[in-house]
SERO-4910 file (N, C-alpha, C, O; in steps of 0.05 Angstrom, whole numbers):
BEGIN
 pado doro    nc1    nc2    nc3   cac1   cac2   cac3    cc1    cc2    cc3    oc1    oc2    oc3
  Unk    A   4947   -127    915   4930   -130    938   4944   -130    963   4962   -146    967
  Unk    A   4937   -112    980   4955   -109   1007   4936   -124   1029   4912   -120   1033
  Unk    A   4950   -140   1042   4940   -158   1062   4952   -156   1088   4976   -160   1092
  Unk    A   4936   -150   1106   4944   -147   1136   4935   -171   1154   4914   -183   1150
  Unk    A   4951   -177   1175   4942   -195   1195   4950   -185   1219   4972   -173   1219
  Unk    A   4937   -185   1243   4943   -178   1267   4928   -190   1291   4903   -188   1291
  Unk    A   4939   -201   1310   4927   -207   1334   4929   -184   1354   4948   -182   1369
  Unk    A   4912   -169   1354   4905   -145   1369   4906   -145   1401   4910   -125   1415
  Unk    A   4902   -169   1409   4901   -173   1438   4874   -164   1448   4868   -141   1445
  Unk    A   4856   -183   1460   4829   -174   1467   4832   -155   1489   4815   -138   1490
  Unk    A   4850   -154   1506   4851   -131   1530   4870   -106   1521   4882    -92   1538
  Unk    A   4871   -102   1498   4883    -80   1489   4876    -54   1498   4852    -48   1495
  Unk    A   4893    -36   1508   4885    -12   1521   4889     12   1502   4883     34   1510
  Unk    A   4897      9   1481   4898     29   1459   4881     29   1436   4888     34   1413
  Unk    A   4854     23   1445   4834     17   1423   4833     41   1401   4833     37   1377
  Unk    A   4833     63   1410   4830     89   1394   4851     88   1373   4846     94   1350
  Unk    A   4880     80   1382   4902     83   1363   4897     58   1345   4900     59   1321
  Unk    A   4889     38   1356   4886     11   1340   4863     18   1320   4867     13   1296
  Unk    A   4844     28   1326   4826     31   1302   4832     54   1281   4822     54   1258
  Unk    A   4850     74   1290   4862     90   1268   4879     79   1250   4880     83   1226
  Unk    A   4896     58   1266   4917     46   1248   4906     26   1226   4917     24   1204
  Unk    A   4882     12   1233   4863     -5   1217   4852     13   1193   4856      9   1169
  Unk    A   4839     33   1204   4823     51   1181   4843     65   1163   4836     72   1141
  Unk    A   4868     69   1173   4887     86   1155   4904     67   1142   4922     78   1129
  Unk    A   4903     40   1140   4925     26   1127   4922     20   1101   4938      5   1091
  Unk    A   4904     30   1088   4904     25   1057   4901     -6   1054   4913    -15   1035
  Unk    A   4888    -22   1067   4887    -48   1062   4864    -57   1041   4844    -43   1036
  Unk    A   4871    -80   1030   4850    -94   1015   4835   -114   1030   4811   -117   1030
  Unk    A   4852   -129   1044   4844   -151   1063   4858   -147   1088   4882   -142   1088
  Unk    A   4845   -149   1112   4853   -146   1139   4841   -165   1156   4817   -166   1161
  Unk    A   4861   -183   1167   4849   -204   1183   4854   -198   1213   4876   -188   1218
  Unk    A   4837   -202   1234   4846   -194   1259   4834   -218   1279   4814   -231   1276
  Unk    A   4852   -219   1297   4846   -243   1316   4844   -226   1343   4853   -203   1346
  Unk    A   4828   -241   1362   4825   -230   1391   4813   -207   1389   4824   -190   1402
  Unk    A   4792   -200   1377   4774   -176   1373   4752   -174   1393   4735   -191   1394
  Unk    A   4753   -153   1410   4736   -152   1432   4708   -147   1420   4707   -134   1399
  Unk    A   4685   -155   1431   4659   -149   1420   4656   -116   1417   4645   -107   1397
  Unk    A   4664   -100   1435   4653    -73   1431   4676    -59   1410   4672    -37   1401
  Unk    A   4694    -72   1405   4714    -62   1386   4703    -73   1357   4710    -60   1338
  Unk    A   4690    -93   1353   4675   -107   1332   4657    -83   1320   4657    -75   1297
  Unk    A   4643    -76   1339   4620    -53   1334   4635    -30   1318   4625    -19   1298
  Unk    A   4657    -24   1327   4670      2   1316   4678     -4   1287   4674     13   1270
  Unk    A   4690    -30   1283   4698    -39   1257   4677    -38   1235   4680    -29   1212
  Unk    A   4652    -50   1247   4628    -48   1227   4618    -21   1219   4597    -19   1205
  Unk    A   4632      0   1229   4625     29   1220   4645     35   1195   4643     57   1183
  Unk    A   4665     15   1187   4682     27   1165   4669     22   1140   4649      7   1141
  Unk    A   4676     31   1118   4663     29   1095   4676      3   1078   4686      5   1055
  Unk    A   4674    -17   1092   4686    -43   1079   4669    -64   1086   4652    -61   1103
  Unk    A   4672    -87   1073   4657   -114   1079   4668   -124   1103   4693   -125   1105
  Unk    A   4650   -132   1125   4662   -142   1146   4646   -171   1153   4621   -173   1152
  Unk    A   4665   -192   1161   4652   -215   1168   4672   -224   1193   4696   -222   1194
  Unk    A   4655   -236   1212   4660   -241   1237   4648   -269   1252   4624   -275   1251
  Unk    A   4668   -285   1265   4657   -307   1275   4669   -307   1307   4690   -296   1313
  Unk    A   4655   -318   1323   4664   -322   1354   4692   -339   1353   4693   -362   1344
  Unk    A   4713   -324   1363   4738   -341   1360   4740   -357   1388   4752   -378   1389
  Unk    A   4730   -347   1407   4732   -362   1436   4716   -346   1457   4715   -321   1455
  Unk    A   4702   -361   1478   4694   -347   1500   4716   -351   1524   4729   -371   1528
  Unk    A   4716   -329   1536   4739   -324   1556   4727   -312   1582   4708   -296   1580
  Unk    A   4738   -321   1607   4732   -304   1633   4755   -292   1641   4776   -305   1642
  Unk    A   4755   -266   1648   4778   -247   1654   4764   -228   1673   4743   -215   1669
  Unk    A   4782   -229   1697   4774   -208   1716   4741   -212   1723   4726   -193   1725
  Unk    A   4732   -238   1726   4710   -246   1735   4686   -239   1712   4662   -242   1718
  Unk    A   4693   -231   1690   4673   -220   1667   4675   -248   1644   4696   -258   1636
  Unk    A   4652   -254   1638   4651   -266   1611   4651   -254   1588   4633   -237   1586
  Unk    A   4667   -256   1566   4668   -242   1544   4671   -262   1519   4677   -286   1522
  Unk    A   4667   -251   1495   4671   -265   1469   4687   -250   1455   4682   -226   1449
  Unk    A   4710   -266   1447   4729   -246   1427   4722   -262   1398   4712   -284   1397
  Unk    A   4728   -245   1378   4721   -250   1352   4746   -253   1333   4768   -242   1339
  Unk    A   4742   -267   1311   4761   -272   1288   4745   -251   1267   4722   -255   1261
  Unk    A   4756   -232   1258   4744   -211   1239   4763   -211   1214   4787   -213   1214
  Unk    A   4746   -208   1191   4758   -202   1164   4743   -177   1153   4718   -175   1152
  Unk    A   4763   -157   1145   4755   -133   1133   4763   -136   1102   4784   -145   1096
  Unk    A   4745   -127   1085   4752   -131   1057   4741   -106   1041   4719    -97   1044
  Unk    A   4761    -97   1023   4751    -77   1006   4735    -87    984   4720    -73    970
  Unk    A   4738   -114    981   4719   -126    956   4697   -142    969   4697   -149    993
  Unk    A   4680   -145    954   4649   -156    965   4656   -183    974   4670   -197    960
  Unk    A   4646   -192   1000   4649   -219   1011   4626   -233    998   4603   -225   1004
  Unk    A   4628   -254    982   4606   -270    976   4591   -286    997   4567   -286   1001
  Unk    A   4610   -302   1013   4598   -319   1036   4619   -319   1055   4642   -311   1049
  Unk    A   4612   -330   1080   4637   -336   1095   4621   -355   1116   4596   -358   1119
  Unk    A   4644   -368   1130   4630   -392   1151   4652   -394   1172   4675   -385   1169
  Unk    A   4641   -409   1194   4655   -414   1215   4670   -444   1212   4659   -462   1201
  Unk    A   4694   -447   1223   4703   -474   1224   4708   -480   1253   4726   -468   1266
  Unk    A   4691   -500   1262   4698   -505   1291   4723   -519   1300   4731   -540   1290
  Unk    A   4735   -506   1320   4758   -518   1332   4751   -535   1358   4731   -531   1371
  Unk    A   4770   -554   1363   4763   -566   1390   4768   -549   1413   4786   -532   1411
  Unk    A   4754   -552   1438   4764   -539   1462   4785   -555   1477   4780   -578   1485
  Unk    A   4809   -544   1480   4830   -563   1487   4832   -567   1522   4837   -589   1534
  Unk    A   4829   -545   1533   4831   -543   1560   4824   -569   1575   4842   -578   1589
  Unk    A   4805   -580   1574   4796   -603   1590   4814   -627   1585   4815   -644   1603
  Unk    A   4830   -630   1560   4845   -652   1557   4872   -649   1562   4888   -666   1555
  Unk    A   4879   -626   1576   4907   -617   1582   4913   -641   1604   4895   -653   1614
  Unk    A   4939   -645   1609   4951   -664   1631   4949   -645   1656   4944   -621   1653
  Unk    A   4953   -657   1680   4949   -642   1706   4970   -619   1706   4967   -600   1721
  Unk    A   4992   -621   1691   5015   -602   1694   5004   -579   1677   5009   -556   1684
  Unk    A   4989   -583   1657   4979   -562   1638   4958   -545   1652   4958   -521   1652
  Unk    A   4942   -560   1664   4919   -546   1681   4927   -532   1704   4913   -513   1712
  Unk    A   4950   -541   1716   4959   -525   1741   4977   -501   1731   4980   -482   1746
  Unk    A   4988   -502   1708   5003   -479   1698   4982   -457   1687   4987   -433   1687
  Unk    A   4959   -468   1677   4941   -448   1670   4927   -434   1691   4923   -410   1690
  Unk    A   4918   -449   1713   4909   -438   1736   4929   -417   1751   4920   -397   1761
  Unk    A   4953   -425   1752   4972   -403   1763   4975   -377   1743   4975   -354   1753
  Unk    A   4976   -381   1719   4977   -357   1698   4950   -337   1702   4950   -313   1703
  Unk    A   4931   -353   1704   4902   -340   1707   4905   -324   1736   4898   -300   1737
  Unk    A   4915   -339   1761   4913   -326   1782   4931   -301   1782   4926   -282   1796
  Unk    A   4952   -300   1766   4970   -276   1762   4961   -260   1735   4976   -245   1723
  Unk    A   4939   -264   1729   4932   -248   1709   4946   -247   1683   4941   -229   1667
  Unk    A   4961   -266   1678   4981   -267   1655   4967   -283   1634   4973   -278   1610
  Unk    A   4950   -299   1639   4933   -311   1619   4904   -309   1626   4898   -301   1649
  Unk    A   4885   -316   1608   4860   -316   1615   4847   -340   1612   4858   -355   1596
  Unk    A   4823   -348   1625   4808   -374   1625   4794   -375   1598   4777   -358   1592
  Unk    A   4800   -395   1584   4785   -403   1559   4762   -419   1569   4763   -433   1589
  Unk    A   4738   -415   1553   4716   -425   1559   4701   -442   1538   4679   -452   1543
  Unk    A   4714   -445   1513   4709   -459   1492   4693   -443   1471   4696   -419   1472
  Unk    A   4676   -453   1453   4665   -434   1431   4688   -424   1412   4690   -400   1404
  Unk    A   4706   -444   1406   4727   -438   1390   4721   -442   1361   4712   -464   1355
  Unk    A   4726   -422   1341   4724   -424   1316   4750   -410   1300   4763   -392   1311
  Unk    A   4755   -419   1276   4769   -404   1255   4746   -393   1236   4722   -396   1241
  Unk    A   4757   -380   1213   4737   -374   1194   4747   -373   1163   4771   -370   1156
  Unk    A   4727   -376   1147   4734   -372   1120   4716   -349   1104   4694   -345   1113
  Unk    A   4723   -337   1086   4709   -321   1070   4715   -317   1042   4738   -312   1036
  Unk    A   4695   -320   1024   4699   -321    993   4698   -288    985   4676   -277    988
  Unk    A   4717   -276    978   4721   -251    970   4723   -247    939   4739   -260    925
  Unk    A   4706   -228    928   4706   -227    899   4727   -203    891   4720   -180    893
  Unk    A   4751   -211    883   4770   -193    876   4768   -186    846   4752   -199    833
  Unk    A   4783   -164    834   4783   -160    805   4788   -184    791   4775   -190    771
  Unk    A   4807   -199    801   4819   -220    783   4805   -248    786   4812   -268    773
  Unk    A   4783   -246    806   4765   -274    813   4760   -275    843   4764   -256    858
  Unk    A   4751   -298    850   4744   -305    876   4771   -314    891   4786   -330    880
  Unk    A   4775   -305    916   4796   -315    937   4783   -321    960   4768   -307    973
  Unk    A   4792   -348    966   4781   -355    994   4803   -343   1011   4827   -346   1004
  Unk    A   4793   -328   1037   4811   -322   1056   4806   -334   1081   4784   -331   1092
  Unk    A   4825   -347   1091   4820   -358   1121   4833   -342   1141   4853   -329   1137
  Unk    A   4823   -342   1159   4827   -327   1188   4830   -343   1210   4809   -351   1220
  Unk    A   4859   -354   1222   4858   -374   1240   4875   -362   1263   4892   -345   1261
  Unk    A   4865   -376   1288   4881   -371   1313   4885   -401   1326   4868   -412   1340
  Unk    A   4908   -411   1319   4915   -438   1331   4919   -439   1363   4928   -420   1376
  Unk    A   4913   -460   1372   4916   -460   1401   4946   -459   1412   4965   -471   1401
  Unk    A   4947   -443   1434   4972   -443   1450   4973   -470   1467   4969   -470   1492
  Unk    A   4980   -491   1452   4982   -516   1468   5008   -535   1457   5031   -532   1465
  Unk    A   5001   -553   1442   5023   -565   1434   5024   -567   1405   5003   -560   1393
  Unk    A   5047   -577   1391   5050   -578   1362   5032   -598   1348   5025   -592   1325
  Unk    A   5025   -618   1359   5005   -637   1350   4978   -628   1343   4966   -636   1323
  Unk    A   4968   -611   1363   4942   -602   1366   4942   -577   1346   4922   -571   1334
  Unk    A   4962   -564   1344   4959   -540   1327   4963   -552   1294   4951   -541   1275
  Unk    A   4978   -571   1292   4976   -583   1263   4946   -592   1257   4934   -585   1237
  Unk    A   4936   -607   1275   4909   -618   1274   4887   -595   1265   4872   -597   1246
  Unk    A   4889   -575   1280   4875   -548   1272   4880   -536   1245   4863   -527   1231
  Unk    A   4901   -538   1241   4909   -524   1213   4902   -542   1192   4894   -532   1171
  Unk    A   4904   -568   1194   4892   -585   1170   4860   -583   1175   4846   -586   1154
  Unk    A   4850   -580   1193   4818   -577   1196   4810   -555   1179   4792   -557   1162
  Unk    A   4824   -533   1184   4820   -510   1169   4819   -516   1135   4801   -512   1119
  Unk    A   4843   -526   1130   4851   -528   1099   4832   -553   1087   4835   -558   1063
  Unk    A   4814   -568   1103   4794   -584   1089   4774   -564   1076   4765   -569   1054
  Unk    A   4767   -544   1088   4750   -521   1074   4761   -507   1050   4747   -491   1038
  Unk    A   4787   -515   1042   4801   -496   1016   4789   -510    990   4790   -534    987
  Unk    A   4780   -493    973   4778   -500    947   4803   -497    931   4815   -476    926
  Unk    A   4810   -522    922   4842   -523    912   4841   -510    882   4861   -505    869
  Unk    A   4813   -505    871   4815   -489    846   4823   -462    848   4839   -451    833
  Unk    A   4810   -450    866   4810   -419    870   4836   -414    885   4845   -432    899
  Unk    A   4851   -390    883   4873   -382    901   4863   -377    928   4840   -370    933
  Unk    A   4882   -381    946   4877   -378    978   4898   -358    993   4921   -355    988
  Unk    A   4884   -348   1008   4902   -332   1029   4897   -342   1056   4874   -344   1064
  Unk    A   4917   -348   1071   4913   -360   1098   4928   -342   1117   4952   -339   1115
  Unk    A   4913   -327   1138   4923   -312   1157   4916   -322   1184   4898   -337   1191
  Unk    A   4935   -310   1200   4925   -316   1227   4951   -315   1245   4974   -310   1237
  Unk    A   4943   -322   1273   4962   -328   1293   4967   -361   1295   4950   -375   1306
  Unk    A   4986   -368   1287   4989   -398   1289   5004   -410   1311   5009   -434   1312
  Unk    A   5013   -388   1332   5024   -398   1359   5048   -417   1353   5054   -434   1371
  Unk    A   5061   -418   1335   5082   -436   1329   5109   -427   1344   5120   -406   1338
  Unk    A   5119   -444   1365   5138   -432   1378   5165   -443   1367   5165   -465   1357
  Unk    A   5188   -429   1369   5214   -438   1352   5235   -423   1367   5254   -414   1353
  Unk    A   5235   -418   1391   5261   -409   1407   5260   -427   1431   5240   -432   1444
  Unk    A   5285   -435   1437   5288   -452   1462   5283   -436   1489   5281   -449   1510
  Unk    A   5280   -413   1488   5268   -398   1509   5241   -400   1517   5233   -391   1538
  Unk    A   5226   -412   1500   5193   -411   1503   5182   -438   1499   5161   -443   1508
  Unk    A   5198   -456   1483   5184   -480   1475   5179   -500   1500   5166   -520   1496
  Unk    A   5189   -494   1526   5179   -512   1547   5148   -506   1550   5136   -523   1564
  Unk    A   5134   -488   1540   5106   -486   1539   5096   -515   1522   5077   -529   1529
  Unk    A   5107   -518   1508   5099   -545   1487   5093   -566   1506   5072   -578   1505
  Unk    A   5112   -573   1524   5114   -593   1543   5093   -590   1566   5078   -608   1573
  Unk    A   5094   -563   1578   5075   -555   1599   5046   -559   1590   5029   -565   1607
  Unk    A   5040   -555   1564   5009   -557   1554   5001   -578   1540   4985   -576   1522
  Unk    A   5015   -603   1548   5008   -626   1536   5028   -641   1516   5024   -665   1510
  Unk    A   5048   -627   1507   5066   -642   1489   5085   -661   1503   5084   -667   1526
  Unk    A   5105   -670   1484   5129   -683   1494   5150   -671   1502   5152   -647   1496
  Unk    A   5169   -681   1516   5193   -667   1524   5208   -661   1497   5222   -641   1496
  Unk    A   5207   -676   1477   5223   -674   1455   5209   -646   1439   5223   -632   1424
  Unk    A   5189   -642   1443   5173   -613   1430   5185   -591   1444   5183   -569   1433
  Unk    A   5197   -592   1466   5216   -571   1479   5242   -571   1467   5251   -551   1455
  Unk    A   5255   -595   1470   5283   -600   1461   5290   -597   1434   5313   -590   1428
  Unk    A   5272   -602   1415   5277   -601   1388   5260   -575   1377   5240   -576   1362
  Unk    A   5272   -555   1386   5253   -529   1384   5247   -519   1354   5228   -503   1349
  Unk    A   5263   -530   1335   5256   -524   1306   5240   -543   1294   5232   -539   1271
  Unk    A   5234   -566   1306   5223   -587   1290   5192   -580   1285   5183   -591   1265
  Unk    A   5175   -565   1298   5150   -557   1293   5148   -537   1268   5128   -538   1253
  Unk    A   5170   -519   1265   5173   -501   1244   5178   -515   1217   5167   -508   1196
  Unk    A   5196   -536   1221   5201   -551   1198   5178   -566   1184   5171   -564   1160
  Unk    A   5166   -582   1204   5143   -596   1199   5121   -578   1186   5113   -585   1164
  Unk    A   5112   -558   1196   5091   -541   1187   5097   -528   1161   5079   -524   1144
  Unk    A   5123   -522   1158   5131   -507   1130   5129   -533   1108   5128   -527   1085
  Unk    A   5130   -559   1115   5127   -576   1099   5101   -580   1088   5097   -587   1065
  Unk    A   5079   -574   1109   5051   -575   1103   5045   -552   1082   5033   -556   1061
  Unk    A   5055   -528   1093   5051   -506   1071   5055   -516   1046   5035   -518   1031
  Unk    A   5082   -524   1037   5089   -532   1011   5068   -552    999   5060   -550    976
  Unk    A   5060   -574   1022   5040   -593   1004   5013   -578    999   4996   -587    983
  Unk    A   5008   -556   1011   4984   -541   1002   4989   -518    986   4973   -500    985
  Unk    A   5013   -518    973   5020   -497    954   5015   -469    963   5004   -452    950
  Unk    A   5026   -466    987   5028   -441   1001   5051   -430   1005   5069   -444   1016
  Unk    A   5055   -408    999   5082   -392   1008   5081   -375   1030   5062   -359   1031
  Unk    A   5099   -374   1048   5105   -361   1075   5124   -339   1070   5147   -344   1077
  Unk    A   5117   -318   1061   5135   -295   1054   5151   -281   1077   5170   -267   1072
  Unk    A   5143   -285   1102   5151   -277   1128   5171   -295   1142   5184   -287   1162
  Unk    A   5172   -322   1131   5189   -342   1143   5216   -329   1154   5231   -316   1140
  Unk    A   5221   -334   1182   5247   -328   1194   5244   -299   1207   5262   -287   1219
  Unk    A   5220   -290   1205   5216   -260   1219   5201   -264   1244   5181   -278   1245
  Unk    A   5212   -250   1265   5197   -254   1292   5172   -234   1292   5175   -211   1284
  Unk    A   5149   -243   1301   5125   -226   1301   5117   -222   1329   5097   -208   1334
  Unk    A   5130   -231   1348   5122   -233   1376   5147   -228   1392   5165   -245   1389
  Unk    A   5152   -207   1407   5181   -204   1418   5184   -221   1442   5206   -230   1447
  Unk    A   5163   -228   1458   5169   -252   1479   5180   -276   1471   5202   -283   1479
  Unk    A   5165   -292   1452   5169   -316   1439   5194   -317   1421   5207   -337   1418
  Unk    A   5198   -294   1409   5223   -293   1388   5214   -312   1367   5230   -329   1361
  Unk    A   5191   -312   1356   5180   -334   1338   5165   -318   1318   5157   -295   1323
  Unk    A   5161   -330   1294   5139   -322   1277   5114   -335   1283   5107   -356   1272
  Unk    A   5098   -322   1300   5071   -330   1309   5052   -327   1290   5035   -343   1285
  Unk    A   5055   -302   1276   5037   -291   1256   5043   -298   1225   5066   -297   1215
  Unk    A   5021   -305   1211   5027   -312   1183   5010   -302   1165   4987   -297   1172
  Unk    A   5018   -296   1141   5000   -290   1115   5011   -311   1097   5033   -305   1088
  Unk    A   5000   -335   1090   5004   -349   1069   4989   -344   1045   4965   -338   1046
  Unk    A   5002   -347   1022   4990   -343    996   4996   -360    975   5018   -369    971
  Unk    A   4972   -366    959   4977   -390    937   5001   -380    921   5010   -357    921
  Unk    A   5011   -401    908   5034   -398    891   5028   -380    865   5045   -368    852
  Unk    A   5001   -380    858   4993   -364    837   4995   -330    842   4991   -315    824
  Unk    A   5000   -322    865   5007   -295    872   5037   -289    871   5053   -304    882
  Unk    A   5043   -266    857   5067   -258    860   5075   -238    884   5063   -217    885
  Unk    A   5094   -244    903   5097   -230    926   5118   -208    922   5142   -212    917
  Unk    A   5102   -181    925   5120   -158    918   5133   -144    946   5152   -127    946
  Unk    A   5123   -151    962   5131   -140    992   5120   -154   1014   5098   -164   1011
  Unk    A   5136   -157   1040   5128   -172   1064   5143   -159   1084   5168   -157   1082
  Unk    A   5127   -148   1107   5139   -135   1126   5127   -142   1154   5105   -152   1155
  Unk    A   5142   -136   1178   5131   -132   1201   5132   -107   1210   5152    -93   1211
  Unk    A   5104   -100   1217   5102    -69   1225   5117    -67   1257   5113    -83   1275
  Unk    A   5131    -46   1257   5148    -39   1281   5127    -36   1304   5128    -51   1324
  Unk    A   5110    -18   1302   5088    -10   1323   5071    -33   1331   5057    -43   1314
  Unk    A   5070    -43   1359   5051    -63   1363   5024    -50   1373   5006    -66   1379
  Unk    A   5020    -22   1374   4997    -12   1381   4981    -22   1405   4957    -24   1403
  Unk    A   4993    -28   1425   4981    -39   1451   4976    -68   1449   4962    -77   1467
  Unk    A   4985    -87   1430   4985   -113   1432   5010   -123   1439   5029   -109   1444
  Unk    A   5010   -148   1439   5038   -166   1447   5048   -175   1420   5071   -184   1418
  Unk    A   5033   -173   1399   5038   -182   1373   5042   -156   1353   5028   -136   1353
  Unk    A   5061   -160   1338   5066   -140   1316   5046   -147   1292   5043   -171   1286
  Unk    A   5032   -126   1278   5015   -130   1256   5034   -137   1231   5056   -127   1230
  Unk    A   5027   -153   1213   5045   -160   1193   5029   -153   1163   5005   -152   1161
  Unk    A   5045   -148   1144   5034   -138   1119   5045   -155   1093   5070   -156   1090
  Unk    A   5032   -165   1077   5044   -174   1052   5029   -161   1030   5004   -159   1032
  Unk    A   5042   -151   1007   5033   -146    982   5037   -162    957   5060   -167    950
  Unk    A   5016   -170    944   5020   -189    926   5002   -177    899   4984   -160    901
  Unk    A   5014   -190    874   5001   -186    851   4986   -207    841   4974   -205    820
***
């Protein structure tokens, strides 16, 4: 089984190249985050099963838009559902709200408006049903990201194997973890820059999930593993890699092959 995950960036300017990359990837499962609505319509023309839920509503350049979390599957999708996530912006401290306004004014960030969801889908593979999760955790602080991850894992069927994909926004470089403090965390969330990774990896173990790309950077600016494909221990990992070409995104696509 070939599994891909990619935060394609909702304002990606290379959508034709992105579409060809996805279509020609020979995937079995492909999880996408930050999918623009017009691009979702193109994905629905592929000869695969498609499930999508609203990931968030955003305001950018004066226009309201919805971006989607999307799952593409070569296998039939039996059912899928949305997992509500909290809208964090109103609960940020003053420093966080001021930072977001500044980044919004500089067009380095976009204004979030809520309607946040992750998703799960039950896919019928040749070896049985697998529940696939597609998550986009908040770029806020470690405690809130962990809460969102655990909220998604409530929907896990512990009897069936699971695949958990997505952009987890886990920051683990001292050059970038100041964002943890700016966006509502403690000073220690900046100074102890490996703590979030250590903690979340322990949660992966408790959920019997392997992280085959641990230690790999998937986002050049943050120099962190933001993007993940976690797999149940019942899977045998054959290969795991970060795709070099970002294809118009700020994130690298990632790929894991399992038996």
